[in-house]
N, C-alpha and C positions, 0 to 999 in steps of 0.2 A: 618158585620151585614147587614141584609137585612130589608128593609121597610116592613109593613104589606102587603102593595099592592104586592111587589115582592114575598113574602112568599106564598100569596094566589094564585098567578100565577104559582109558582113552584109546589105547593101541587095539583092544578088542572091538571097540566101536569103530574105529577107522583102521581097516587093514592095510591101507596105503601108507599109513604113517611109519616112518623109518626111525629106529633107535640107532643113533650114531655114537658108539663108544670111542671116546677120543684118548684112550690110553695107549700105551706103546703096542706094537705089533706083537712082542713077546708075551706081554700081559694077556693080551686078547687071545693069543694062541693057547695059554695055559687054561683059561676058563673065561666064559662069556655068558651074557644074557641070551637066551634063545631068540633066534631070528633077528639078531642085531647085525649091524654092519661096523666095520673098523676103519677109522681115518685118524691116525695119530696125530695129534694137534701139536705136540711139543718135541723139541729135541731134548733127549735126556741128557742132562749135564749135572754131574754131581758137584761140580764147582760153584755152582750158583744158581741164579733164577733160569728156569727153562724158557728159552726163546721158542717163538712159533716155528713150527716145522716148515720149511720154505715152500712145499706144495699143498699144505693144508687147505688154504682158502681156494686155491685153483681145483683141487679135487672135489671140495664141497660144493662149488659152482657148478662143476661138471655133472655131478651126481644129483644136484638139487636144483636144476634150471629154473623152477617155479619157487622164487624166494618166499612167496606166501604160503606155500604148502607146509602143513604141520610136520615138523621133526621133533624128535626127543634126543637130548645130548646128555651123555652121563660119562663118568670116569670111574675111578675107585671110590673116592670118597666124596667128591662133589667140589673139590678145589679147582682142578684143572678144567672141569666142565663149566664152571662159572666164568673163568677166563675165555674159554672157547666160545660161549654164548655172547660175550661181550664184543668179541672179534667178529662173530657172524652178524650181529645186530649192526654193528658199524659199516657192514657190507650190504645192509638192506634186507637181510632175512628177518621177517617180521612175525613169524608163527612158531617160536621156538619155546619147546618145553624143557626145563632143566630138571633132570631127576634129583630129587633130595637125597643126599647121602650115597648116591652113586651105587656102583655094583656091590659095595659092602652092605649097604642099606637094603638092596634088592634081596639078598640071602640071609640078612640078619634074622635071628629068631624073634617071632611074634607070638601072641596067643593063637594066630591062625596057622602057625608053623609053615613059613614059606619052604618050598622045596630046596633042598641042598644043591649046589651046582654040580653037574656032571662033567666028567672030563670033556674037553672041547671035541675031541675025536668021536665021542658017542652021540653027538648032536648032528641033526640034519645041517648041512652047512647053509648059512644064508646066501643071498645073491652075490653080495660083496663081502669077501672074507679077508683076513689078513693075508693070505696068500695072494690075492689080487692087488692089494693096495701098493706093495713095493714095486711091482711092475708098472702100475699106473704112475707112481710118483716118479720112476725114472723117466717114463715117457713124457709127463708134464714138464720135467726139469730139462728135457732135451738130451738125456743121456742115453747110450746104447742099451738096448734090451735084447737079451738072449731069446731067439726064436727056436721053437722046437722043430 
């Protein structure tokens, strides 16, 4: 696990590194780390443990064909990202950086006073956004997709 400060330095040093937010599409749409991409890893189920989203691994493999390329994985607090990292490692991804304390830690108050999150709409949208993932999920699952 790497601290938010360490991850920020790593991402500045390697602009090709992608921050994957594995929170739900709704969580990501409300607020996100700048220049991150969203691929929800879990089916949100209030009844019990959250199983893997059926298209998570397919989408991660499609978006990250080089399994040795560095990626950052984060969630809200670090619990979901820890499980997602284990799933990715089991599939052969070998250069994963897990964000310690997740989104909450990224924006937690520190002596350096990290910036407060802006509303998602105020930020420049990343290459992959929550708006893209649901369509990609439907396509990966073989479900019909509405065309413009």
